[in-house]
All heavy atoms as an XYZ file, in Angstrom:
898
protein
N      24.601    -70.829    -72.701
C      23.496    -71.715    -72.714
C      23.027    -71.898    -74.126
O      22.771    -70.973    -74.829
C      22.388    -71.119    -71.821
C      21.168    -71.991    -71.708
O      21.000    -72.927    -72.451
O      20.321    -71.661    -70.843
N      22.819    -73.162    -74.570
C      22.446    -73.446    -75.973
C      21.071    -72.923    -76.283
O      20.786    -72.595    -77.442
C      22.559    -74.936    -76.233
O      21.646    -75.654    -75.447
N      20.135    -72.886    -75.281
C      18.803    -72.405    -75.565
C      18.769    -70.906    -75.845
O      18.075    -70.465    -76.714
C      17.896    -72.746    -74.377
C      17.513    -74.183    -74.350
C      16.366    -74.346    -73.351
C      16.795    -75.163    -72.231
N      15.731    -75.375    -71.242
N      19.513    -70.135    -75.107
C      19.452    -68.713    -75.255
C      20.100    -68.249    -76.560
O      19.699    -67.210    -77.096
C      20.119    -68.015    -74.057
O      21.499    -68.337    -73.987
N      21.062    -68.962    -77.077
C      21.728    -68.542    -78.287
C      21.027    -69.029    -79.542
O      21.299    -68.617    -80.640
C      23.192    -69.017    -78.368
O      23.184    -70.480    -78.324
C      23.979    -68.496    -77.205
N      20.161    -70.049    -79.337
C      19.488    -70.659    -80.498
C      20.268    -71.732    -81.128
O      19.787    -72.368    -82.039
N      21.456    -72.030    -80.618
C      22.297    -73.121    -81.175
C      22.024    -74.390    -80.363
O      22.758    -74.687    -79.432
C      23.757    -72.727    -81.164
C      24.079    -71.541    -81.986
O      23.480    -71.416    -83.041
N      24.971    -70.725    -81.531
N      20.958    -75.094    -80.690
C      20.546    -76.201    -79.869
C      21.536    -77.381    -80.142
O      21.887    -78.082    -79.232
C      19.114    -76.615    -80.187
C      18.764    -77.910    -79.472
C      18.179    -75.491    -79.773
N      21.928    -77.578    -81.320
C      22.877    -78.659    -81.649
C      23.938    -78.134    -82.543
O      23.804    -77.166    -83.253
N      25.092    -78.714    -82.479
C      26.205    -78.324    -83.327
C      26.619    -79.530    -84.136
O      26.458    -80.651    -83.811
C      27.398    -77.875    -82.481
C      27.103    -76.636    -81.655
C      28.315    -76.252    -80.846
C      27.982    -75.026    -80.032
N      29.101    -74.609    -79.180
N      27.114    -79.193    -85.391
C      27.655    -80.295    -86.200
C      28.868    -80.853    -85.509
O      29.773    -80.127    -85.110
C      28.042    -79.721    -87.604
O      26.908    -79.042    -88.131
C      28.467    -80.815    -88.521
N      28.874    -82.235    -85.372
C      29.996    -82.836    -84.641
C      31.288    -82.713    -85.464
O      31.272    -82.811    -86.627
C      29.535    -84.267    -84.459
C      28.484    -84.504    -85.408
C      27.856    -83.194    -85.715
N      32.336    -82.439    -84.780
C      33.644    -82.467    -85.399
C      34.579    -83.150    -84.433
O      34.197    -83.623    -83.369
C      34.128    -81.041    -85.733
O      34.375    -80.376    -84.509
N      35.853    -83.204    -84.766
C      36.786    -83.912    -83.862
C      36.917    -83.201    -82.521
O      37.275    -83.809    -81.534
C      38.176    -83.985    -84.549
O      38.657    -82.639    -84.867
N      36.646    -81.875    -82.472
C      36.802    -81.165    -81.205
C      35.516    -80.752    -80.539
O      35.547    -80.238    -79.450
C      37.654    -79.890    -81.466
O      36.964    -79.073    -82.360
N      34.345    -81.046    -81.181
C      33.076    -80.618    -80.529
C      32.119    -81.783    -80.421
O      32.280    -82.774    -81.101
C      32.384    -79.522    -81.372
O      31.940    -80.021    -82.597
N      31.163    -81.652    -79.510
C      30.150    -82.703    -79.320
C      28.759    -82.095    -79.484
O      28.607    -80.934    -79.298
C      30.297    -83.290    -77.874
C      31.620    -84.008    -77.664
C      31.775    -84.496    -76.307
N      30.558    -85.160    -75.787
C      30.374    -85.566    -74.565
N      31.320    -85.358    -73.696
N      29.234    -86.135    -74.234
N      27.808    -82.934    -79.768
C      26.469    -82.474    -79.891
C      25.843    -82.253    -78.521
O      26.046    -83.039    -77.621
C      25.577    -83.538    -80.650
C      26.117    -83.717    -82.078
C      24.153    -83.201    -80.625
C      25.409    -84.743    -82.888
N      25.181    -81.095    -78.433
C      24.500    -80.792    -77.144
C      23.168    -81.600    -77.141
O      22.292    -81.355    -78.004
C      24.173    -79.280    -77.068
C      25.396    -78.445    -76.946
O      26.429    -78.918    -76.486
N      25.336    -77.256    -77.417
N      22.971    -82.520    -76.239
C      21.787    -83.329    -76.193
C      20.805    -82.718    -75.170
O      21.155    -82.552    -74.018
C      22.121    -84.744    -75.849
S      23.098    -85.580    -77.115
N      19.612    -82.384    -75.602
C      18.590    -81.931    -74.720
C      17.315    -82.700    -75.083
O      17.109    -83.156    -76.184
C      18.357    -80.391    -74.817
C      17.906    -79.975    -76.180
C      19.626    -79.641    -74.407
C      17.488    -78.536    -76.278
N      16.418    -82.721    -74.107
C      15.143    -83.407    -74.316
C      14.319    -82.594    -75.325
O      14.380    -81.366    -75.353
C      14.426    -83.493    -72.976
O      13.145    -84.087    -73.140
N      13.446    -83.295    -76.090
C      12.674    -82.613    -77.107
C      11.783    -81.512    -76.514
O      11.550    -80.486    -77.091
C      11.845    -83.588    -77.914
C      10.802    -84.296    -77.152
C      10.858    -85.469    -76.489
C       9.449    -83.824    -76.941
N       9.677    -85.781    -75.890
C       8.823    -84.769    -76.122
C       8.744    -82.648    -77.262
C       7.481    -84.638    -75.680
C       7.436    -82.576    -76.868
C       6.823    -83.531    -76.072
N      11.221    -81.730    -75.283
C      10.348    -80.777    -74.697
C      11.113    -79.602    -74.040
O      10.475    -78.668    -73.595
C       9.364    -81.395    -73.689
C      10.063    -82.257    -72.648
O      11.234    -82.545    -72.765
O       9.408    -82.553    -71.659
N      12.445    -79.641    -74.051
C      13.230    -78.513    -73.602
C      13.569    -77.563    -74.754
O      14.198    -76.536    -74.540
C      14.518    -78.969    -72.930
C      14.247    -79.597    -71.586
O      13.212    -79.289    -70.992
O      15.098    -80.363    -71.129
N      13.271    -77.920    -75.977
C      13.541    -77.122    -77.138
C      12.574    -75.922    -77.122
O      11.335    -76.156    -77.169
C      13.476    -77.866    -78.486
C      14.427    -78.981    -78.489
C      13.605    -76.889    -79.655
C      14.271    -79.956    -79.693
N      13.034    -74.704    -77.089
C      12.089    -73.535    -77.019
C      11.432    -73.364    -78.395
O      12.034    -73.529    -79.409
C      13.047    -72.348    -76.689
C      14.394    -72.783    -77.073
C      14.423    -74.258    -77.008
N      10.164    -73.047    -78.344
C       9.381    -72.805    -79.552
C       9.545    -71.408    -80.081
O       9.138    -71.131    -81.193
C       7.912    -73.141    -79.339
C       7.586    -74.641    -79.182
C       6.137    -74.797    -78.769
C       7.860    -75.379    -80.465
N      10.159    -70.543    -79.272
C      10.268    -69.159    -79.740
C      11.644    -68.847    -80.408
O      12.001    -67.707    -80.568
C      10.081    -68.236    -78.538
C      11.115    -68.429    -77.404
O      11.855    -69.448    -77.499
O      11.129    -67.615    -76.469
N      12.314    -69.883    -80.842
C      13.552    -69.637    -81.642
C      13.212    -68.943    -82.930
O      12.170    -69.269    -83.526
C      14.276    -70.965    -81.917
C      14.904    -71.707    -80.772
C      15.492    -73.060    -81.259
C      15.986    -70.900    -80.168
N      14.051    -68.073    -83.356
C      13.885    -67.375    -84.666
C      14.196    -68.365    -85.788
O      15.372    -68.566    -86.085
C      14.700    -66.130    -84.726
C      14.520    -65.343    -86.015
O      13.599    -65.685    -86.788
O      15.211    -64.302    -86.175
N      13.152    -68.902    -86.417
C      13.391    -69.889    -87.466
C      13.942    -69.218    -88.719
O      14.486    -69.896    -89.627
C      12.114    -70.659    -87.832
C      11.693    -71.505    -86.655
C      10.973    -69.784    -88.277
N      13.866    -67.907    -88.837
C      14.419    -67.172    -89.996
C      15.915    -66.940    -89.763
O      16.631    -66.611    -90.756
C      13.697    -65.845    -90.188
C      12.287    -66.053    -90.575
O      11.903    -66.998    -91.344
N      11.382    -65.265    -90.007
N      16.407    -67.163    -88.582
C      17.807    -66.922    -88.310
C      18.730    -67.986    -88.908
O      19.750    -67.739    -89.403
C      18.039    -66.873    -86.779
C      19.423    -66.644    -86.294
C      19.600    -66.593    -84.805
O      18.773    -65.928    -84.213
O      20.484    -67.296    -84.312
N      18.255    -69.242    -88.800
C      19.067    -70.360    -89.293
C      18.240    -71.553    -89.686
O      17.142    -71.714    -89.125
C      20.168    -70.751    -88.306
O      19.587    -71.428    -87.279
N      18.756    -72.331    -90.556
C      18.068    -73.602    -90.934
C      17.999    -74.520    -89.710
O      17.048    -75.238    -89.488
C      18.776    -74.267    -92.136
C      18.171    -75.641    -92.399
C      18.711    -73.413    -93.338
N      19.080    -74.497    -88.869
C      19.156    -75.334    -87.683
C      17.974    -74.989    -86.717
O      17.359    -75.882    -86.159
C      20.488    -75.158    -86.980
C      20.631    -75.983    -85.731
C      20.688    -77.491    -85.983
O      20.811    -77.885    -87.117
O      20.609    -78.252    -85.009
N      17.744    -73.685    -86.532
C      16.653    -73.307    -85.654
C      15.337    -73.820    -86.182
O      14.469    -74.318    -85.427
C      16.582    -71.802    -85.489
C      17.636    -71.285    -84.541
O      18.389    -72.031    -83.943
N      17.687    -69.957    -84.411
N      15.126    -73.690    -87.523
C      13.859    -74.169    -88.080
C      13.754    -75.670    -87.903
O      12.676    -76.198    -87.617
C      13.864    -73.804    -89.594
C      12.578    -74.288    -90.244
C      12.563    -73.857    -91.728
O      13.539    -73.402    -92.272
O      11.466    -74.030    -92.355
N      14.849    -76.382    -88.095
C      14.858    -77.832    -87.969
C      14.469    -78.280    -86.541
O      13.618    -79.136    -86.377
C      16.189    -78.416    -88.341
C      16.257    -79.917    -88.342
C      17.632    -80.435    -88.582
N      18.510    -80.138    -87.497
C      18.629    -80.823    -86.336
N      17.806    -81.803    -86.143
N      19.468    -80.491    -85.408
N      15.082    -77.656    -85.503
C      14.792    -78.070    -84.165
C      13.392    -77.686    -83.737
O      12.741    -78.438    -82.961
C      15.847    -77.607    -83.163
C      17.166    -78.189    -83.417
C      15.930    -76.114    -83.069
N      12.857    -76.578    -84.166
C      11.486    -76.165    -83.857
C      10.516    -77.147    -84.507
O       9.553    -77.644    -83.876
C      11.205    -74.718    -84.265
C       9.702    -74.453    -84.190
C      11.979    -73.751    -83.347
N      10.755    -77.529    -85.792
C       9.903    -78.519    -86.430
C      10.005    -79.831    -85.753
O       9.022    -80.552    -85.668
C      10.292    -78.625    -87.922
C       9.826    -77.428    -88.708
O       8.878    -76.694    -88.312
N      10.439    -77.157    -89.828
N      11.211    -80.190    -85.283
C      11.356    -81.484    -84.548
C      10.525    -81.440    -83.262
O       9.808    -82.421    -82.944
C      12.863    -81.658    -84.210
C      13.094    -82.836    -83.321
C      13.106    -84.114    -83.806
C      13.284    -82.689    -81.897
C      13.376    -85.238    -83.009
C      13.516    -83.716    -81.128
C      13.531    -85.028    -81.620
O      13.799    -86.076    -80.851
N      10.562    -80.344    -82.552
C       9.762    -80.231    -81.303
C       8.321    -80.333    -81.571
O       7.571    -81.073    -80.916
C      10.091    -78.848    -80.644
C       9.093    -78.373    -79.645
C       9.279    -79.029    -78.268
N       8.198    -78.678    -77.338
C       8.260    -77.760    -76.396
N       9.365    -77.074    -76.232
N       7.280    -77.563    -75.594
N       7.842    -79.686    -82.649
C       6.414    -79.783    -82.916
C       6.016    -81.198    -83.362
O       4.939    -81.649    -82.981
C       6.050    -78.775    -84.076
C       6.132    -77.325    -83.668
C       5.877    -76.367    -84.785
C       5.972    -74.933    -84.385
N       5.790    -74.010    -85.478
N       6.883    -81.835    -84.134
C       6.565    -83.249    -84.525
C       6.563    -84.169    -83.342
O       5.690    -85.075    -83.196
C       7.621    -83.709    -85.570
N       7.547    -83.996    -82.396
C       7.547    -84.802    -81.196
C       6.305    -84.603    -80.347
O       5.766    -85.563    -79.777
C       8.824    -84.486    -80.375
N       5.819    -83.354    -80.289
C       4.557    -83.098    -79.521
C       3.389    -83.796    -80.179
O       2.516    -84.346    -79.459
C       4.310    -81.608    -79.461
C       5.204    -80.896    -78.511
C       4.990    -79.375    -78.493
O       4.397    -78.847    -79.399
O       5.474    -78.733    -77.518
N       3.314    -83.763    -81.477
C       2.209    -84.509    -82.216
C       2.271    -86.045    -81.926
O       1.272    -86.626    -81.653
C       2.286    -84.228    -83.685
C       1.732    -82.858    -84.095
C       1.543    -82.692    -85.547
N       2.742    -82.978    -86.347
C       3.624    -82.055    -86.700
N       3.505    -80.794    -86.317
N       4.656    -82.402    -87.404
N       3.457    -86.592    -81.950
C       3.642    -87.975    -81.714
C       3.195    -88.269    -80.261
O       2.447    -89.283    -80.038
C       5.109    -88.408    -81.946
C       5.404    -88.389    -83.431
C       5.354    -89.804    -81.368
C       6.890    -88.568    -83.773
N       3.614    -87.518    -79.320
C       3.176    -87.714    -77.896
C       1.674    -87.636    -77.792
O       1.050    -88.413    -77.076
C       3.829    -86.742    -76.960
C       5.313    -86.913    -76.804
C       5.628    -88.287    -76.227
O       5.009    -88.748    -75.299
N       6.651    -88.970    -76.793
N       1.055    -86.706    -78.508
C      -0.405    -86.598    -78.455
C      -1.081    -87.856    -79.046
O      -1.985    -88.381    -78.409
C      -0.856    -85.367    -79.292
C      -2.330    -85.320    -79.485
C      -3.158    -84.850    -78.458
C      -2.906    -85.693    -80.703
C      -4.552    -84.786    -78.654
C      -4.292    -85.615    -80.879
C      -5.092    -85.155    -79.820
N      -0.562    -88.389    -80.169
C      -1.143    -89.555    -80.721
C      -0.956    -90.791    -79.884
O      -1.820    -91.626    -79.738
C      -0.600    -89.789    -82.153
C      -0.976    -88.760    -83.151
C      -0.051    -88.140    -83.967
C      -2.306    -88.268    -83.241
C      -0.440    -87.175    -84.907
C      -2.667    -87.314    -84.155
C      -1.750    -86.739    -84.999
O      -2.104    -85.777    -85.868
N       0.242    -90.918    -79.299
C       0.535    -92.056    -78.419
C      -0.396    -91.994    -77.205
O      -0.844    -93.018    -76.715
C       1.978    -92.053    -78.000
C       3.013    -92.456    -79.122
C       4.414    -92.270    -78.589
C       2.757    -93.833    -79.625
N      -0.613    -90.790    -76.661
C      -1.541    -90.666    -75.552
C      -2.937    -91.068    -75.922
O      -3.658    -91.720    -75.151
N      -3.371    -90.683    -77.121
C      -4.742    -91.038    -77.568
C      -4.844    -92.560    -77.774
O      -5.882    -93.166    -77.416
C      -5.001    -90.316    -78.898
N      -3.793    -93.212    -78.268
C      -3.843    -94.678    -78.504
C      -3.866    -95.358    -77.127
O      -4.581    -96.317    -76.929
C      -2.599    -95.140    -79.307
C      -2.450    -96.644    -79.262
C      -2.749    -94.648    -80.713
N      -3.117    -94.867    -76.174
C      -3.128    -95.448    -74.814
C      -4.501    -95.347    -74.173
O      -4.822    -96.256    -73.363
C      -2.161    -94.717    -73.892
C      -0.722    -95.224    -74.093
O      -0.517    -96.268    -74.710
O       0.188    -94.561    -73.591
N      -5.312    -94.361    -74.482
C      -6.611    -94.226    -73.878
C      -7.694    -95.122    -74.553
O      -8.794    -95.217    -74.005
C      -7.024    -92.775    -73.938
C      -6.199    -91.889    -73.046
C      -6.562    -90.427    -73.244
C      -5.629    -89.534    -72.417
N      -5.858    -88.131    -72.636
N      -7.375    -95.682    -75.737
C      -8.403    -96.501    -76.394
C      -8.662    -97.797    -75.557
O      -7.834    -98.359    -74.988
C      -7.848    -96.983    -77.728
C      -7.675    -95.870    -78.809
C      -7.042    -96.460    -80.036
C      -9.016    -95.254    -79.139
N      -9.940    -98.120    -75.531
C     -10.345    -99.325    -74.813
C     -10.638   -100.415    -75.816
O     -11.803   -100.746    -76.112
C     -11.612    -99.063    -73.939
C     -11.354    -97.991    -72.870
C     -10.429    -98.583    -71.761
O     -10.514    -99.733    -71.425
N      -9.569    -97.740    -71.344
N      -9.586   -100.955    -76.370
C      -9.719   -101.968    -77.395
C      -9.996   -103.319    -76.802
O      -9.476   -103.675    -75.719
C      -8.444   -102.039    -78.290
C      -8.123   -100.766    -79.058
C      -6.776   -100.885    -79.719
C      -9.193   -100.409    -80.020
N     -10.775   -104.150    -77.468
C     -10.995   -105.573    -76.989
C      -9.702   -106.385    -77.069
O      -8.815   -106.080    -77.855
C     -12.106   -106.091    -77.901
C     -11.943   -105.262    -79.128
C     -11.454   -103.969    -78.719
N      -9.637   -107.370    -76.239
C      -8.516   -108.325    -76.281
C      -8.508   -109.087    -77.620
O      -9.528   -109.175    -78.289
C      -8.565   -109.293    -75.121
N      -7.310   -109.538    -77.973
C      -7.191   -110.359    -79.189
C      -8.101   -111.584    -78.944
O      -8.004   -112.256    -77.988
C      -5.726   -110.814    -79.272
C      -5.488   -111.717    -80.488
O      -6.176   -112.712    -80.660
N      -4.465   -111.358    -81.268
N      -8.973   -111.843    -79.943
C      -9.950   -112.999    -79.756
C      -9.272   -114.310    -79.479
O      -9.738   -115.055    -78.595
C     -10.664   -113.042    -81.073
C     -10.453   -111.735    -81.731
C      -9.198   -111.219    -81.230
N      -8.163   -114.667    -80.097
C      -7.500   -115.946    -79.799
C      -6.948   -116.018    -78.430
O      -7.103   -116.965    -77.702
C      -6.410   -116.173    -80.808
C      -6.856   -116.509    -82.260
C      -5.675   -116.577    -83.194
C      -7.625   -117.784    -82.257
N      -6.343   -114.914    -77.952
C      -5.791   -114.841    -76.616
C      -6.907   -114.822    -75.563
O      -6.767   -115.438    -74.520
C      -4.880   -113.642    -76.408
C      -3.602   -113.785    -77.224
O      -3.076   -114.905    -77.262
O      -3.120   -112.764    -77.759
N      -8.016   -114.146    -75.862
C      -9.141   -114.179    -74.934
C      -9.702   -115.588    -74.775
O      -9.951   -116.037    -73.670
C     -10.204   -113.215    -75.480
C     -11.362   -113.043    -74.530
C     -12.360   -112.074    -75.060
N     -13.535   -112.085    -74.232
C     -14.653   -111.555    -74.528
N     -14.805   -110.942    -75.695
N     -15.720   -111.574    -73.711
N      -9.898   -116.246    -75.867
C     -10.373   -117.648    -75.821
C      -9.396   -118.548    -75.061
O      -9.808   -119.334    -74.184
C     -10.584   -118.185    -77.240
C     -11.112   -119.593    -77.365
C     -12.472   -119.725    -76.678
C     -11.182   -119.991    -78.819
N      -8.096   -118.387    -75.340
C      -7.072   -119.193    -74.652
C      -7.143   -118.946    -73.140
O      -7.136   -119.890    -72.391
C      -5.715   -118.788    -75.201
C      -4.529   -119.578    -74.679
C      -3.579   -119.890    -75.851
C      -3.797   -118.818    -73.620
N      -7.325   -117.684    -72.725
C      -7.408   -117.379    -71.285
C      -8.681   -117.925    -70.685
O      -8.638   -118.422    -69.546
C      -7.315   -115.863    -71.067
C      -5.926   -115.336    -71.354
O      -4.924   -116.033    -71.247
N      -5.867   -114.095    -71.707
N      -9.809   -117.851    -71.369
C     -11.057   -118.353    -70.853
C     -11.065   -119.873    -70.711
O     -11.758   -120.416    -69.884
C     -12.198   -117.929    -71.744
C     -12.493   -116.431    -71.601
C     -13.639   -115.948    -72.524
O     -14.245   -116.808    -73.213
O     -13.834   -114.718    -72.572
N     -10.205   -120.548    -71.512
C     -10.155   -122.017    -71.440
C      -9.066   -122.516    -70.480
O      -8.827   -123.755    -70.426
C      -9.925   -122.599    -72.838
C     -11.066   -122.370    -73.804
C     -10.699   -122.831    -75.216
C     -12.357   -123.059    -73.349
N      -8.432   -121.617    -69.738
C      -7.481   -122.107    -68.734
C      -6.065   -121.584    -68.896
O      -5.189   -121.918    -68.086
N      -5.803   -120.853    -69.943
C      -4.455   -120.259    -70.097
C      -3.552   -121.198    -70.947
O      -3.898   -122.288    -71.253
N      -2.348   -120.681    -71.207
C      -1.454   -121.412    -72.061
C      -0.932   -122.776    -71.457
O      -0.506   -123.614    -72.258
C      -0.298   -120.462    -72.257
C      -0.376   -119.463    -71.160
C      -1.812   -119.375    -70.763
N      -1.012   -122.910    -70.154
C      -0.618   -124.147    -69.539
C      -1.621   -125.260    -69.823
O      -1.241   -126.503    -69.794
C      -0.424   -124.007    -68.069
N      -2.814   -124.945    -70.200
C      -3.867   -125.910    -70.387
C      -4.427   -126.024    -71.772
O      -5.158   -126.929    -72.119
C      -5.071   -125.668    -69.452
C      -4.680   -125.810    -67.958
C      -5.892   -125.635    -67.127
C      -5.455   -125.804    -65.673
N      -6.588   -125.799    -64.780
N      -3.984   -125.109    -72.628
C      -4.482   -125.061    -74.028
C      -3.301   -125.066    -74.984
O      -2.380   -124.264    -74.864
C      -5.325   -123.814    -74.227
C      -5.837   -123.731    -75.641
C      -6.490   -123.651    -73.299
N      -3.380   -125.949    -75.918
C      -2.332   -126.050    -76.957
C      -2.439   -124.893    -77.927
O      -3.516   -124.455    -78.294
C      -2.447   -127.400    -77.701
N      -1.327   -124.432    -78.411
C      -1.279   -123.386    -79.421
C      -1.281   -124.016    -80.794
O      -0.375   -124.819    -81.111
C       0.002   -122.520    -79.241
C       0.205   -121.510    -80.331
C      -0.925   -120.486    -80.424
O      -1.222   -119.901    -79.412
O      -1.443   -120.315    -81.563
N      -2.351   -123.834    -81.539
C      -2.457   -124.473    -82.842
C      -2.307   -123.536    -83.982
O      -2.260   -123.914    -85.126
C      -3.858   -125.150    -82.944
C      -4.168   -126.190    -81.904
C      -5.603   -126.692    -82.032
C      -3.214   -127.328    -82.066
N      -2.137   -122.225    -83.724
C      -2.046   -121.258    -84.813
C      -0.653   -121.022    -85.310
O      -0.451   -120.407    -86.377
C      -2.647   -119.885    -84.375
O      -1.851   -119.399    -83.299
C      -4.100   -120.031    -83.902
N       0.343   -121.358    -84.508
C       1.736   -121.165    -84.902
C       2.213   -119.768    -84.534
O       3.342   -119.340    -84.926
N       1.423   -119.032    -83.770
C       1.873   -117.677    -83.358
C       3.063   -117.794    -82.396
O       3.157   -118.714    -81.654
C       0.709   -116.896    -82.707
C      -0.460   -116.638    -83.572
C      -1.531   -115.870    -82.917
N      -2.007   -116.558    -81.719
C      -2.648   -116.023    -80.756
N      -2.860   -114.724    -80.756
N      -3.066   -116.694    -79.700
N       3.981   -116.851    -82.463
C       5.159   -116.858    -81.589
C       5.012   -116.019    -80.381
O       5.702   -116.157    -79.382
C       6.361   -116.427    -82.385
C       6.703   -117.331    -83.550
C       8.025   -116.978    -84.134
C       8.339   -117.751    -85.413
N       8.147   -119.142    -85.412
N       4.034   -115.080    -80.355
C       3.792   -114.218    -79.189
C       2.297   -114.156    -78.907
O       1.486   -114.490    -79.761
C       4.365   -112.778    -79.404
C       3.691   -112.119    -80.605
C       5.863   -112.768    -79.470
C       4.026   -110.637    -80.723
N       1.965   -113.767    -77.695
C       0.585   -113.533    -77.339
C       0.463   -112.275    -76.506
O       1.354   -111.826    -75.858
C      -0.037   -114.747    -76.626
C       0.496   -114.976    -75.227
C      -0.074   -116.253    -74.638
N      -0.243   -116.134    -73.194
C      -1.409   -115.897    -72.547
N      -2.490   -115.787    -73.259
N      -1.431   -115.834    -71.262
N      -0.749   -111.678    -76.544
C      -1.015   -110.456    -75.803
C      -1.454   -110.816    -74.365
O      -2.248   -111.715    -74.190
C      -2.133   -109.668    -76.434
C      -1.807   -109.075    -77.745
C      -3.004   -108.295    -78.375
O      -4.112   -108.376    -77.837
N      -2.692   -107.554    -79.428
N      -0.869   -110.067    -73.435
C      -1.229   -110.230    -72.005
C      -1.757   -108.867    -71.559
O      -1.132   -107.868    -71.696
C      -0.031   -110.610    -71.158
C       0.639   -111.867    -71.647
C      -0.444   -110.774    -69.692
C      -0.197   -113.115    -71.554
N      -2.942   -108.867    -70.973
C      -3.508   -107.656    -70.408
C      -3.403   -107.717    -68.912
O      -3.777   -108.665    -68.278
C      -4.992   -107.531    -70.809
C      -5.591   -106.235    -70.497
C      -7.052   -106.147    -70.988
N      -7.298   -104.747    -71.162
C      -7.748   -104.199    -72.290
N      -7.950   -104.967    -73.286
N      -7.952   -102.920    -72.357
N      -2.676   -106.683    -68.393
C      -2.435   -106.676    -66.944
C      -2.550   -105.279    -66.377
O      -2.490   -104.268    -67.162
C      -1.046   -107.251    -66.642
C       0.101   -106.433    -67.234
C       1.474   -107.004    -66.900
N       2.511   -106.224    -67.559
C       2.901   -105.054    -67.210
N       2.385   -104.408    -66.201
N       3.870   -104.439    -67.899
N      -2.653   -105.123    -65.064
C      -2.790   -103.821    -64.448
C      -1.370   -103.406    -64.122
O      -0.571   -104.075    -63.481
C      -3.593   -103.920    -63.141
C      -3.797   -102.598    -62.508
C      -4.765   -101.726    -62.996
C      -3.036   -102.192    -61.421
C      -4.974   -100.468    -62.467
C      -3.210   -100.932    -60.870
C      -4.185   -100.098    -61.354
N      -0.991   -102.184    -64.643
C       0.303   -101.568    -64.345
C       0.128   -100.545    -63.254
O      -0.530    -99.491    -63.382
C       0.791   -100.876    -65.609
C       2.200   -100.326    -65.459
O       2.651   -100.088    -64.347
O       2.880   -100.126    -66.493
N       0.689   -100.863    -62.054
C       0.515    -99.977    -60.873
C       1.143    -98.635    -61.101
O       0.619    -97.651    -60.625
C       1.101   -100.656    -59.663
C       0.294   -101.906    -59.235
C       0.899   -102.572    -58.005
O       1.771   -101.934    -57.329
O       0.464   -103.672    -57.659
N       2.274    -98.569    -61.822
C       2.948    -97.290    -62.003
C       2.104    -96.333    -62.865
O       2.148    -95.148    -62.730
C       4.314    -97.488    -62.624
O       4.190    -98.000    -63.959
N       1.290    -96.916    -63.813
C       0.435    -96.069    -64.625
C      -0.978    -95.984    -64.104
O      -1.777    -95.183    -64.543
C       0.394    -96.619    -66.077
C       1.779    -96.509    -66.768
C       1.715    -97.028    -68.174
C       3.045    -96.897    -68.808
N       3.076    -97.404    -70.205
N      -1.321    -96.900    -63.217
C      -2.656    -96.878    -62.585
C      -3.754    -97.360    -63.562
O      -4.905    -96.947    -63.410
N      -3.399    -98.198    -64.536
C      -4.443    -98.656    -65.526
C      -4.012    -99.950    -66.132
O      -2.886   -100.402    -65.930
C      -4.610    -97.586    -66.581
C      -3.401    -97.257    -67.378
C      -3.710    -96.152    -68.375
N      -2.516    -95.645    -68.900
C      -1.873    -96.111    -70.013
N      -2.334    -97.174    -70.573
N      -0.726    -95.559    -70.446
N      -4.935   -100.528    -66.886
C      -4.619   -101.762    -67.585
C      -3.698   -101.439    -68.778
O      -3.932   -100.440    -69.473
C      -5.927   -102.435    -68.081
C      -6.854   -102.887    -66.970
S      -6.102   -104.186    -65.942
C      -6.150   -105.577    -67.027
N      -2.757   -102.334    -69.028
C      -1.907   -102.181    -70.207
C      -1.775   -103.545    -70.899
O      -2.080   -104.613    -70.330
C      -0.473   -101.699    -69.840
C      -0.536   -100.295    -69.241
C       0.190   -102.633    -68.877
N      -1.457   -103.505    -72.149
C      -1.264   -104.718    -72.968
C       0.202   -104.898    -73.155
O       0.940   -103.955    -73.562
C      -1.976   -104.583    -74.304
C      -1.664   -105.851    -75.153
C      -3.466   -104.445    -74.120
N       0.746   -106.072    -72.845
C       2.083   -106.444    -73.119
C       2.127   -107.672    -73.937
O       1.107   -108.335    -74.128
C       2.878   -106.575    -71.817
O       2.318   -107.617    -71.040
N       3.298   -108.025    -74.431
C       3.405   -109.183    -75.267
C       4.369   -110.152    -74.603
O       5.326   -109.806    -74.007
C       3.959   -108.796    -76.664
C       2.964   -107.924    -77.407
C       2.963   -106.545    -77.311
C       1.960   -108.500    -78.176
C       2.093   -105.734    -77.884
C       1.012   -107.684    -78.798
C       1.083   -106.334    -78.682
O       0.151   -105.550    -79.281
N       4.037   -111.434    -74.790
C       4.774   -112.528    -74.128
C       5.118   -113.559    -75.178
O       4.242   -113.941    -76.030
C       3.926   -113.149    -73.029
C       4.482   -114.293    -72.343
C       3.520   -114.839    -71.271
O       3.516   -114.291    -70.169
O       2.801   -115.802    -71.604
N       6.299   -114.096    -75.178
C       6.657   -115.143    -76.059
C       5.980   -116.417    -75.698
O       5.741   -116.648    -74.504
C       8.204   -115.439    -76.060
C       8.983   -114.387    -76.851
C      10.418   -114.888    -76.950
C      11.175   -113.941    -77.908
N      12.478   -114.478    -78.184
N       5.529   -117.185    -76.667
C       4.864   -118.421    -76.342
C       5.907   -119.452    -75.904
O       7.048   -119.434    -76.376
C       4.224   -118.967    -77.620
C       3.205   -117.974    -78.137
C       2.004   -118.748    -78.588
N       0.996   -117.773    -78.955
C      -0.048   -117.533    -78.234
N      -0.228   -118.145    -77.131
N      -0.935   -116.644    -78.624
N       5.521   -120.203    -74.930
C       6.450   -121.226    -74.402
C       5.995   -122.590    -74.884
O       5.064   -123.168    -74.379
C       6.442   -121.198    -72.845
C       6.904   -119.870    -72.303
C       6.758   -119.829    -70.827
C       7.220   -118.452    -70.336
N       6.131   -117.594    -69.929
N       6.641   -123.051    -75.898
C       6.299   -124.328    -76.454
C       7.471   -125.295    -76.452
O       8.608   -124.907    -76.310
N       7.177   -126.575    -76.621
C       8.264   -127.550    -76.708
C       8.235   -128.014    -78.091
O       7.762   -129.150    -78.418
C       8.002   -128.702    -75.716
O       6.714   -129.222    -75.975
C       8.035   -128.192    -74.281
N       8.741   -127.223    -79.008
C       8.779   -127.572    -80.415
C       9.513   -128.880    -80.657
O      10.595   -129.088    -80.122
N       8.914   -129.727    -81.455
C       9.571   -131.032    -81.777
C       9.927   -131.057    -83.167
O       9.453   -130.545    -84.048
C       8.603   -132.159    -81.438
C       8.368   -132.223    -79.958
C       7.495   -133.392    -79.652
N       7.202   -133.318    -78.236
C       6.829   -134.319    -77.576
N       6.647   -135.500    -78.118
N       6.527   -134.272    -76.267
């Protein structure tokens, strides 16, 4: 088992392959003094946890809609309002049932460029 030996990944060669495991499966109790590889994977795990924390915090922010997209929606949506800014995408706020909350996604503008 790669976790019990501390050898989470191996340098690829013609006869070996890298052991791929999820970042949250990397044990934090590896002896970082044993090898540079152990130190690297433990630091990777800690960095991945920080990134997940920050992404979670950003997801929880209740930011207002983009003012141009909000105005466009209030005036009837893209089918009734011409795009005069030249933007190529717009923000769409919708309810994501799998997450149980409102999410922001991006949609390409549908124009008939002449």
